[in-house]
N, C-alpha and C positions, 0 to 999 in steps of 0.2 A: 504494500500500500504506500502510495506517495505521501511523504511527510513534508508539508510545507506550511509554515506559519509566518506571520508578519510580526516583526519586532520593531516598534517605533520608539525612537529614543526620546525620553524626557530628560529630566535632571535626576541622575542617580543620587541616592543618599550619600552625603559627604560624611562618612563615618568609618569606624574600624581601622584596620591596618592601612587601607588605601589612603585615608585622611592623614594618618601619621607619616606615611611615606611621602606624600605630596608636600606636606608642610615642612618636613625635614629637608627635602630637596630644594624647596623654595628658600628656606632659611640659609642653606649653604650657598645658594646662588647669590642671595642678597649680600652675604658677608664677602663673597669674592668680588662683587661689583663695588662695594664700599671700599674694600682694600685696594682695588684697582685705581680708585680715585685718590686715595691718601697715601698708599704705600704699595706701588705697583710691583716692586721686586718680591714682596711678601705674597702678594696675590699670585704671581707667576709661580712661586715656590709651592704654594698650596695646590695649585692646579697640577704642577709637575709631580707632586707626591701622590695625588689622588687619581689621576688619569692612568689608564692602562698602557704602559710602555714596555714592549717585549724585552728591550735591553735591560731596563731596570728590574723587571720581573725575574729574569733568569739570574740576576745578581742578588736576589733576596727580597725584593719588594713584593712579596706574595699578597700583602694586604690590598693591592690594587685591584684584585678580582672582586673585592667587596666594595671598594670605594668608587670605582669608575662610573657606576650608574648614577651617582649623586653629584657628579662634577659637570657643570655647565658654565658657559661664558656668554654665548650668543643668546639674546632674549627670545628670538623666534624659535630657536632650538628647544629651549626649556619650555616655552609656551605650548608648542605643538606636541612635544613628547608627553607633557603632563596632561594635556587635554585628552590624549589617547588613553592614558592611564585612568583618567577620571571616567570618561564616558563608557569605555568598554570594561574597565576594571570594576565598576559598580555592579553590573550584572554578574560578572565572574565571581566577585567576592560573595555575593548573595548565595551562590551555589557551593563554593568551596570553603566558605567561612574565612575569618581573618587569619587564622593560623596557616591555612592552605595558601592564602594570598601572599603572605610573607615568604613561605617556602617557594612558591612559584617565582616571585620577584627576584629572590636571592639566588636560587638554584639555577634558574635560566640564565642569569647574568654570569654566574661562575662558569657554567657549561660553555656558553658562547664565547666568553673571554678566554677560557682555557684552550679551547679548540683553535681560536684565532691566533693565540700566541704560538701554539704548536705549528700551525700552518705558516706563520711568519718566519719560522726558523729555516724554511726552505730557501729564503732569500728571493723568492719570485713574487710572492703576494704578502699582504699584511704590513705594508710600510706605514710608518707614522704611529701616532697614539690613537687610542679609542677612549671615548668618554660619553656620558649622557645616558638618559633613560630610554632612548630609542630601542635598545636591545630588549629590555624588559617589556616595553610597550608592545613590541612585535610578538613576544611570547604570549602576552595577554590576548592579542588578536587571535593567535592560533588556538589557544585554549577556549576562547569564546566560540570559535567555529566548532571545535570538537564537542562542546557542550550543547550546541544549538545547530546540529547538522540539518540541512534542508530548510533553514530559516532564511527569510528575506528581511532586510532591514531598510528603513526609510531614514535617510540622513538629510537633515536640513542643509542647504535649501533645495536639494534635488527632489523633483516631484514624482519620482518613480522608485519602485522597490529594487534593491540590489541583493542578490544572493550572497550570503556571508562568504561562501567559497570564492566568489569573484573578488571580494574585498581582500582576502588573504593572497590570492594570486596577483592582484594589482599591486599590493604593497611589496610583495616579493619581487615583482618585475621592476618596480621603481628602485628598490634597494640594489638590485642587480645592475641596473643601468648606471646608477651613480658609482657603484663599485668598479665598473669597467672604466667609466669616464674619469675617475680620480686616480687611475693607474693602480687598481687593485689595493686600495688603501685599507688599513686595519679598521678604520672607523666604520666604513660601510660593510666590511666583511663581518664584523661582530654583529651589526644590526641585522644583516641577512641571516646569520647563524641563530639569532634570537628566535626566528620563526621555528627553526628546527628544534631548538632547546625547549620551546614551549610544548612541542609534540612529544619530546622525550620525557619531560616532566609529567605530562598527562598520562602517558602510556605506562611508564615504569615506576612512578612514585605515587601519584594521587589515586589511581585506580587500585594499586596494590594496598595503599593505606586504607582505602574504603573496604577492600576485602578483609584486611586484618581487623577492622572495626566490626565487621559482620561476624567474623569467626569469634571474636571476643564476646559478642552478645550471645552467640549460640552456646559458647562454653559456659557463660554465666547462667543461661537457662538450664543447661544440663546439670550444673552443680546445684542449682536451686531444687531441681527435681530429686537429686540424690539426698539432699538435706531433708526434703519432705518425706522421703521413704524412711530415712533414719528415725525421724520423729514419730512417724506412724508405727514403725516396728517397736519403738521404745514404749509407746502407749499400750500396745498389745501386751508387751512383756510385763508392764505394771499391773494390768488387769490379771494376768496369770499369777503374779506374786501375791496379789490380794486374795485370790482364791485359795492360795496355799498358806494364808495367814502370815504373810511377811509384809512388813512396812516398806513400800518402795522408796520412801524418803530417806531411809537409811542407806540405800544403795545408789539412788539416782538424784541428780540435782534438778532444778526447775526446768532445765533445757533438755532433759532426757539423757544426759551424759552420766557415765559412771563417776561416782565420787572417788577422789584419790584415797587410798588406804592410809591409815595412821602410820607414822614412822615406827611405832613400837610393834606393829603387826608385820613389818618387813623383816626378811631374813638378814642378819648381820647389819641391822640398822639402815638398810636400803642403800641404793647406789647414788652416785652424784647427780644423775639426771632427774628431771621432774616427771610427774605423772602425765601420761599421754593417753587420750581417748582414741 
């Protein structure tokens, strides 16, 4: 059966991990811009430490895999990247919750940045640094598609519906074109890899974690059933003890478990371990 629904964008709730990430990114950008005005060398140093630079990374700057998504300088770059995180990140966060959204944002950036650095070691592609939230935004686009397959969206001001798959293909095509036109730069390579890292996160992490959650619930239900059987058997045994003129309270506690024996009743004063039901 054909599955096709229309998803029309309103204003997503500005809440949860998405809000924290956007505000943190904007705060870092404002600090960089202010420092650029009053102390430009310091601003350049912060950008240099935070952006992903293959040469610095292989010499120990491993933190750059975590920091480069939060580094921006160009106002239009930070604006469009965070608009993508907001408009598509809102519906995605509603499905995967705040914790899943943080995992998606961080893991996709690390995967794309790590693969980009490895490819840059060939010396043929991946020149220059990488920075900005575009990588994570592209991963969010991919996860939005995987959560809403067959859905068409209406994006203002376009008066017609666009299948989400076309949006993913269009973004991938634009990133690929800029990657070629910039001489195979690391910046656009990482953003292009962001689409793939979103797919990897959805396939191997989020779906597996959902399966693990389901298995945990099933295990809890099974354990609850066994506890119920134990309580039922204990009640039956208490009835048996009463019929034979024994007081069950001397043997069982209020939960139906055997009471521990007195130390004086144990052979040789008992062992070092406690009583186990």
